[in-house]
C-alpha positions as a printed NumPy array, in Angstrom:
array([[-34.589,  29.105, -82.588],
       [-34.804,  30.843, -79.268],
       [-35.29 ,  34.354, -78.326],
       [-33.741,  36.316, -75.345],
       [-35.508,  36.493, -71.851],
       [-37.888,  39.455, -71.411],
       [-38.979,  41.508, -68.458],
       [-42.586,  41.479, -67.098],
       [-42.994,  44.067, -64.965],
       [-46.718,  45.038, -64.34 ],
       [-49.654,  45.296, -61.948],
       [-52.432,  42.567, -62.014],
       [-55.917,  43.615, -61.522],
       [-56.728,  41.638, -58.608],
       [-60.017,  39.748, -60.036],
       [-59.194,  37.054, -62.015],
       [-62.545,  37.121, -65.15 ],
       [-63.574,  32.912, -65.343],
       [-63.673,  32.402, -68.752],
       [-65.576,  28.987, -68.116],
       [-68.126,  29.069, -65.753],
       [-68.531,  25.393, -64.947],
       [-72.029,  24.947, -66.238],
       [-72.589,  25.71 , -70.097],
       [-70.651,  27.284, -73.223],
       [-71.733,  30.863, -72.232],
       [-69.135,  33.214, -73.975],
       [-67.654,  30.73 , -75.995],
       [-68.5  ,  30.039, -80.   ],
       [-67.363,  27.581, -82.356],
       [-64.552,  28.998, -85.272],
       [-64.595,  27.691, -88.447],
       [-67.344,  25.499, -87.9  ],
       [-70.017,  24.601, -84.875],
       [-69.201,  23.898, -81.518],
       [-71.239,  20.725, -81.024],
       [-68.167,  18.761, -80.265],
       [-67.556,  21.146, -76.957],
       [-69.516,  19.884, -73.687],
       [-69.598,  20.768, -70.124],
       [-70.063,  17.718, -68.532],
       [-69.454,  17.33 , -64.839],
       [-68.167,  20.913, -64.532],
       [-65.377,  20.109, -66.907],
       [-65.183,  21.606, -70.477],
       [-64.728,  18.852, -72.776],
       [-63.469,  18.026, -76.776],
       [-65.404,  15.307, -77.864],
       [-62.619,  14.487, -79.988],
       [-65.003,  14.253, -83.144],
       [-63.945,  16.73 , -86.149],
       [-66.223,  16.095, -89.095],
       [-68.645,  19.179, -89.41 ],
       [-67.41 ,  20.935, -86.243],
       [-64.824,  23.211, -84.985],
       [-61.839,  21.858, -83.988],
       [-61.679,  25.315, -81.899],
       [-63.468,  27.45 , -80.14 ],
       [-62.995,  30.973, -78.852],
       [-64.018,  33.374, -76.665],
       [-65.81 ,  36.24 , -77.517],
       [-63.942,  38.916, -75.642],
       [-60.62 ,  40.685, -77.114],
       [-57.966,  40.79 , -74.385],
       [-54.3  ,  42.427, -75.044],
       [-52.31 ,  42.071, -72.208],
       [-53.039,  39.363, -69.667],
       [-52.246,  36.585, -67.795],
       [-54.124,  33.357, -68.586],
       [-54.79 ,  30.237, -66.278],
       [-55.698,  27.094, -67.566],
       [-56.084,  23.684, -65.602],
       [-56.528,  20.441, -68.39 ],
       [-56.416,  16.894, -68.339],
       [-55.44 ,  15.155, -71.91 ],
       [-56.32 ,  11.693, -73.056],
       [-53.618,   9.453, -74.538],
       [-52.296,  10.609, -78.291],
       [-54.112,  13.853, -77.587],
       [-52.721,  17.177, -79.912],
       [-54.775,  20.358, -78.468],
       [-53.536,  23.703, -77.685],
       [-54.42 ,  27.636, -76.354],
       [-54.584,  29.986, -78.688],
       [-54.216,  33.787, -78.066],
       [-54.133,  37.251, -79.51 ],
       [-56.021,  34.974, -82.435],
       [-58.514,  36.697, -85.204],
       [-61.78 ,  35.116, -85.802],
       [-60.646,  35.023, -89.38 ],
       [-60.394,  32.309, -91.976],
       [-57.159,  30.737, -92.244],
       [-55.228,  29.039, -89.423],
       [-55.42 ,  30.476, -86.291],
       [-51.967,  29.155, -84.641],
       [-50.62 ,  31.483, -87.638],
       [-52.713,  34.406, -87.719],
       [-52.74 ,  34.337, -84.172],
       [-50.451,  32.296, -81.367],
       [-50.923,  28.89 , -80.078],
       [-48.909,  27.332, -77.352],
       [-49.167,  23.532, -78.13 ],
       [-50.34 ,  20.802, -75.78 ],
       [-49.397,  17.257, -76.697],
       [-49.082,  13.875, -74.943],
       [-45.325,  13.577, -74.657],
       [-45.518,  10.016, -73.421],
       [-47.067,   9.089, -77.013],
       [-44.19 ,   7.731, -79.017],
       [-46.153,   7.699, -82.297],
       [-47.268,  11.138, -82.267],
       [-43.828,  12.474, -80.805],
       [-42.365,  11.549, -84.518],
       [-45.019,  13.714, -86.138],
       [-44.519,  16.707, -83.764],
       [-41.274,  18.788, -84.581],
       [-39.585,  20.498, -81.2  ],
       [-41.928,  23.486, -81.492],
       [-44.956,  21.223, -81.757],
       [-44.408,  19.73 , -78.326],
       [-45.585,  20.64 , -75.025],
       [-45.381,  24.25 , -74.226],
       [-44.016,  24.993, -77.64 ],
       [-44.684,  28.547, -79.597],
       [-46.369,  26.342, -82.443],
       [-43.873,  25.854, -85.203],
       [-41.955,  28.921, -84.169],
       [-40.007,  28.212, -80.695],
       [-39.479,  25.047, -78.783],
       [-39.89 ,  24.737, -75.203],
       [-37.047,  25.395, -73.007],
       [-38.125,  22.213, -70.751],
       [-40.293,  19.366, -71.065],
       [-42.928,  19.823, -68.06 ],
       [-45.461,  17.189, -69.218],
       [-47.597,  14.827, -67.052],
       [-48.641,  11.571, -68.162],
       [-52.085,  11.216, -69.945],
       [-55.131,  11.216, -67.053],
       [-53.214,  13.608, -64.558],
       [-54.137,  17.278, -64.529],
       [-51.87 ,  19.456, -65.296],
       [-51.723,  23.817, -65.385],
       [-50.529,  26.313, -68.15 ],
       [-49.818,  30.023, -67.579],
       [-49.51 ,  32.681, -70.707],
       [-48.622,  35.997, -69.486],
       [-48.299,  38.725, -72.378],
       [-47.435,  42.054, -71.812],
       [-46.776,  44.047, -74.869],
       [-44.314,  41.427, -77.066],
       [-42.936,  39.923, -73.905],
       [-44.42 ,  36.705, -73.639],
       [-43.766,  33.889, -70.586],
       [-45.493,  30.809, -70.692],
       [-45.272,  28.048, -67.332],
       [-46.133,  24.547, -67.612],
       [-46.57 ,  22.983, -64.499],
       [-45.246,  25.301, -62.944],
       [-42.036,  25.163, -65.041],
       [-41.085,  27.894, -67.687],
       [-41.514,  27.235, -71.256],
       [-41.276,  30.402, -73.088],
       [-39.657,  33.606, -72.315],
       [-39.901,  35.406, -75.391],
       [-40.436,  38.87 , -77.179],
       [-42.522,  37.882, -79.886],
       [-41.642,  40.497, -82.413],
       [-37.51 ,  39.441, -82.113],
       [-37.986,  36.363, -84.207],
       [-36.092,  36.638, -87.599],
       [-38.567,  38.588, -90.509],
       [-39.506,  34.956, -92.613],
       [-40.653,  33.604, -89.516],
       [-43.037,  36.926, -88.998],
       [-44.079,  37.065, -92.067],
       [-45.65 ,  33.068, -92.026],
       [-46.806,  33.414, -88.741],
       [-48.164,  37.305, -88.626],
       [-49.616,  36.999, -85.427],
       [-46.559,  37.262, -83.633],
       [-47.236,  41.11 , -84.531],
       [-50.703,  41.248, -83.161],
       [-51.503,  43.515, -79.926],
       [-54.592,  41.419, -79.028],
       [-57.501,  38.708, -80.204],
       [-59.408,  36.313, -78.686],
       [-58.594,  33.691, -76.136],
       [-58.988,  29.934, -78.332],
       [-59.243,  25.93 , -77.036],
       [-58.515,  23.776, -79.338],
       [-58.157,  19.851, -79.875],
       [-57.9  ,  17.375, -82.827],
       [-59.068,  13.345, -83.237],
       [-58.28 ,  13.077, -79.212],
       [-60.36 ,  14.242, -76.109],
       [-59.277,  16.772, -73.845],
       [-60.85 ,  18.306, -70.586],
       [-60.687,  21.818, -69.019],
       [-61.922,  22.401, -65.775],
       [-60.161,  26.169, -65.098],
       [-59.946,  28.663, -67.903],
       [-59.623,  32.228, -66.267],
       [-57.753,  35.262, -66.991],
       [-56.896,  38.696, -65.901],
       [-56.03 ,  41.879, -67.229],
       [-52.283,  43.422, -67.086],
       [-51.635,  47.089, -66.831]])
């Protein structure tokens, strides 16, 4: 499933806001659990891969509407992770109540067997596959930008466009199961499951 490309004219505030300060979890909290499986070590925000009794995702306390998000990450082999945006802090599945751009180890054959195309690196989770496979190998630093202006959403992975869509343009049955597509604002979140991932940059600037 794919949507037509959309315009992205907007003026960005010149000031980037660091959501991760490189020292601790200030501004972040565990969603649907405690954040004890998220640590800061050597300037990196790390998910340890532990799940029991802990949150698989953390959310930043601020709410954003129109923004450009810049993330740098390094994943371990077999990692299945993601970045949430415009996501509410409600009980339920954040990828459906909000939106998730998938992060995954595309070199792991066993993981790929489990992932539908819309759950691969750069996919709009369970909604729209990425336009291209721009993933690097585990252990390499990778980059992702998510730029949202109204319903327009453009995502790049390692400098290549993965999504360029109108979030409200998907069929009614998709929007019904993914109400987050219609949201105008919400929290930024970071997620990982049983395999560790590290983030060294998480910053955002608001669009006007």
